[in-house]
C-alpha positions as CSV (number, residue, x, y, z in Angstrom):
1,X,104.6,139.0,2.5
2,X,100.9,139.3,2.2
3,X,99.2,136.7,0.1
4,X,95.6,136.9,-1.0
5,X,94.4,133.5,0.0
6,X,95.1,130.7,2.5
7,X,96.7,127.5,1.4
8,X,94.6,124.3,1.7
9,X,96.6,123.4,4.9
10,X,96.1,126.8,6.4
11,X,92.3,126.8,5.6
12,X,92.0,123.4,7.2
13,X,93.7,124.7,10.3
14,X,91.3,127.6,10.6
15,X,88.2,125.5,9.8
16,X,89.4,122.8,12.2
17,X,89.8,125.2,15.2
18,X,87.6,124.0,18.0
19,X,86.0,127.4,18.6
20,X,85.6,128.4,14.9
21,X,84.1,125.1,14.0
22,X,81.4,125.6,16.6
23,X,80.0,128.7,14.7
24,X,77.2,128.5,12.2
25,X,78.1,128.2,8.5
26,X,76.8,131.7,7.7
27,X,78.9,133.3,10.5
28,X,82.0,131.4,9.4
29,X,81.4,132.5,5.8
30,X,81.1,136.2,6.7
31,X,84.2,136.1,8.9
32,X,86.3,134.5,6.1
33,X,84.8,136.7,3.4
34,X,86.2,139.9,5.0
35,X,89.4,138.4,6.3
36,X,92.8,138.9,4.8
37,X,96.1,137.0,5.1
38,X,99.5,138.1,6.4
39,X,102.6,136.0,6.4
40,X,105.8,136.4,8.5
41,X,109.3,135.1,8.8
42,X,110.5,133.6,12.0
43,X,111.1,136.3,14.6
44,X,109.1,139.0,12.8
45,X,107.2,141.4,15.0
46,X,103.4,141.1,14.4
47,X,102.2,143.6,17.0
48,X,103.8,145.6,19.8
49,X,102.7,146.5,23.2
50,X,101.0,149.9,23.1
51,X,99.7,149.4,19.5
52,X,96.1,150.4,18.9
53,X,93.7,147.4,18.5
54,X,93.1,147.4,14.8
55,X,92.9,143.7,14.0
56,X,91.1,140.5,15.2
57,X,93.5,137.7,14.4
58,X,93.7,133.9,14.0
59,X,96.8,131.8,13.6
60,X,96.7,129.7,10.4
61,X,100.2,128.3,10.3
62,X,103.3,128.2,12.6
63,X,102.8,129.9,16.0
64,X,102.4,133.4,17.5
65,X,104.7,134.0,20.5
66,X,103.2,136.3,23.1
67,X,105.8,138.0,25.2
68,X,106.5,140.8,27.6
69,X,109.6,142.7,28.5
70,X,111.0,143.0,32.1
71,X,112.3,146.3,33.6
72,X,115.8,144.9,32.9
73,X,114.9,144.6,29.2
74,X,114.6,140.8,29.1
75,X,111.9,139.2,27.0
76,X,109.7,136.7,28.7
77,X,107.5,134.3,26.7
78,X,104.1,133.9,28.1
79,X,102.4,131.6,25.6
80,X,102.3,130.4,22.0
81,X,99.1,130.7,19.9
82,X,98.6,127.7,17.8
83,X,97.0,127.2,14.4
84,X,93.2,127.5,14.5
85,X,93.1,129.8,17.6
86,X,91.7,133.3,17.4
87,X,93.0,136.2,19.6
88,X,92.8,139.9,20.0
89,X,89.0,140.0,20.5
90,X,89.1,141.6,24.0
91,X,90.7,144.7,22.6
92,X,88.1,144.8,19.9
93,X,85.5,145.5,22.7
94,X,87.3,147.7,25.1
95,X,89.5,149.6,22.7
96,X,92.5,149.6,25.0
97,X,96.0,149.3,23.5
98,X,97.8,146.0,23.1
99,X,99.3,144.8,26.4
100,X,101.9,142.4,25.0
101,X,104.3,141.9,22.0
102,X,103.6,139.2,19.5
103,X,106.1,137.6,17.2
104,X,106.1,134.9,14.5
105,X,107.6,131.7,15.8
106,X,108.7,129.9,12.6
107,X,107.2,130.7,9.3
108,X,103.8,132.0,10.4
109,X,100.5,132.9,8.7
110,X,97.8,134.9,10.3
111,X,94.2,135.6,9.2
112,X,93.1,139.2,10.0
113,X,89.7,141.0,10.4
114,X,89.7,144.7,10.8
115,X,88.0,146.3,13.7
116,X,85.4,147.9,11.4
117,X,84.6,144.6,9.8
118,X,84.5,142.9,13.3
119,X,81.8,145.4,14.4
120,X,79.8,144.8,11.2
121,X,79.8,141.1,11.8
122,X,78.7,141.6,15.4
123,X,75.8,143.7,14.1
124,X,74.7,141.0,11.7
125,X,75.3,138.0,13.8
126,X,74.2,138.1,17.5
127,X,75.5,134.6,17.7
128,X,79.0,136.0,17.8
129,X,78.5,137.7,21.1
130,X,77.6,134.4,22.8
131,X,80.4,132.5,21.0
132,X,83.0,135.0,22.2
133,X,81.6,134.8,25.7
134,X,82.2,131.0,25.6
135,X,85.7,131.6,24.3
136,X,86.5,134.0,27.1
137,X,85.0,131.6,29.7
138,X,87.3,128.8,28.3
139,X,90.3,131.1,28.5
140,X,89.5,132.0,32.2
141,X,89.1,128.4,33.1
142,X,92.5,127.6,31.5
143,X,94.1,130.6,33.3
144,X,92.8,129.5,36.7
145,X,94.0,126.0,36.0
146,X,97.5,127.3,35.2
147,X,97.6,129.4,38.4
148,X,96.4,126.4,40.4
149,X,99.1,124.2,38.8
150,X,101.8,126.8,39.5
151,X,100.8,126.9,43.2
152,X,100.2,123.2,43.8
153,X,102.2,121.0,41.4
154,X,105.9,120.3,41.3
155,X,107.8,121.3,38.2
156,X,108.0,117.7,37.0
157,X,104.1,117.5,36.8
158,X,103.8,121.0,35.2
159,X,106.4,120.1,32.6
160,X,104.6,116.9,31.8
161,X,101.3,118.7,31.3
162,X,103.0,121.3,29.1
163,X,104.6,118.6,27.0
164,X,101.2,116.9,26.6
165,X,99.7,120.2,25.5
166,X,102.4,120.8,22.9
167,X,102.0,117.2,21.7
168,X,98.3,117.7,21.2
169,X,98.8,121.0,19.4
170,X,102.0,120.3,17.4
171,X,102.5,116.5,17.6
172,X,103.2,114.7,14.3
173,X,103.7,110.9,14.0
174,X,107.4,110.0,14.3
175,X,107.6,107.5,11.4
176,X,108.3,104.6,11.5
177,X,107.4,104.5,15.2
178,X,103.8,105.6,14.8
179,X,103.0,105.6,18.5
180,X,105.6,108.2,19.1
181,X,104.9,111.9,18.5
182,X,107.5,114.5,17.5
183,X,106.7,118.0,18.8
184,X,107.1,120.1,15.6
185,X,107.2,123.4,17.4
186,X,110.9,124.2,17.9
187,X,111.4,125.5,21.5
188,X,114.7,126.2,23.2
189,X,114.8,124.9,26.7
190,X,115.0,128.6,27.9
191,X,111.6,129.2,26.1
192,X,110.1,126.1,27.6
193,X,111.3,127.2,31.1
194,X,109.7,130.6,30.7
195,X,106.3,128.9,30.0
196,X,106.7,127.1,33.3
197,X,108.1,129.9,35.4
198,X,111.2,127.9,36.1
199,X,114.9,128.1,35.4
200,X,116.4,126.5,32.3
201,X,118.7,124.3,34.5
202,X,115.8,122.8,36.4
203,X,113.8,122.1,33.3
204,X,116.9,120.5,31.7
205,X,117.2,118.2,34.7
206,X,113.6,117.1,34.6
207,X,113.8,116.5,30.8
208,X,116.8,114.3,31.2
209,X,115.1,112.4,34.0
210,X,112.1,111.8,31.7
211,X,114.4,110.7,28.9
212,X,116.1,108.1,31.2
213,X,112.6,106.8,32.1
214,X,111.9,106.4,28.3
215,X,109.0,108.8,28.5
216,X,110.5,111.3,26.0
217,X,113.6,111.5,23.8
218,X,115.5,114.7,23.2
219,X,116.8,115.1,19.6
220,X,118.3,118.1,17.8
221,X,115.3,118.2,15.4
222,X,112.8,118.3,18.3
223,X,111.5,116.5,21.3
224,X,109.9,113.1,20.9
225,X,107.1,111.9,23.2
226,X,107.6,108.2,23.5
227,X,105.0,107.3,26.2
228,X,101.9,109.6,26.4
229,X,100.3,107.4,29.1
230,X,103.3,107.8,31.4
231,X,103.5,111.5,30.7
232,X,99.8,111.8,31.6
233,X,100.5,110.0,34.9
234,X,103.3,112.3,35.7
235,X,101.1,115.3,34.9
236,X,98.5,114.0,37.4
237,X,101.2,113.7,40.0
238,X,101.1,109.9,40.2
239,X,104.9,109.4,39.7
């Protein structure tokens, strides 16, 4: 399913990524000049645990599901990589094999840079070292925040924060009610529960409570965020 170029929408997602947009024009140009495009159907395997680190990757469309497999053989979803986000750079430095499986979630497009090209870009742009350090620092801060939330916040607050994150990343106006946001990323309640380290039953109960409070609305086509301010208060533990 490889295609030679990104669509306009995909290019906007890459260029609009917070980290990528912070790079100098010359560095962005050199990254895009040597990058190539791969496209996947929903559920396709992108990379497997144990694979050698051959590619530095950005999500341009859809989502990349990062998962692991338990000893019992059950797949556990750890996170979703959204459009505009780069990943796989740690393995570019240490050379260790991939530690998790990645799958396409929905029709997904990724932008790839080979390890050889990655090293060439590093040699030509010292700026990339500092930029990647900032990227790693941000990831560590987010990770510590998630660990703290898991230890200190009730499920209701953690669910609210996760829904806000999904709304920021995948929210589209729910016309004709423009102040509502539809989360376009299709997640089963089991997948949402895995992100929160909780059971599907408990997550279902909290979602129904939020729906009764008119904070969200659950529809077959996706979850609707009706009141972002209320959701923010819940995430901060106020209600």
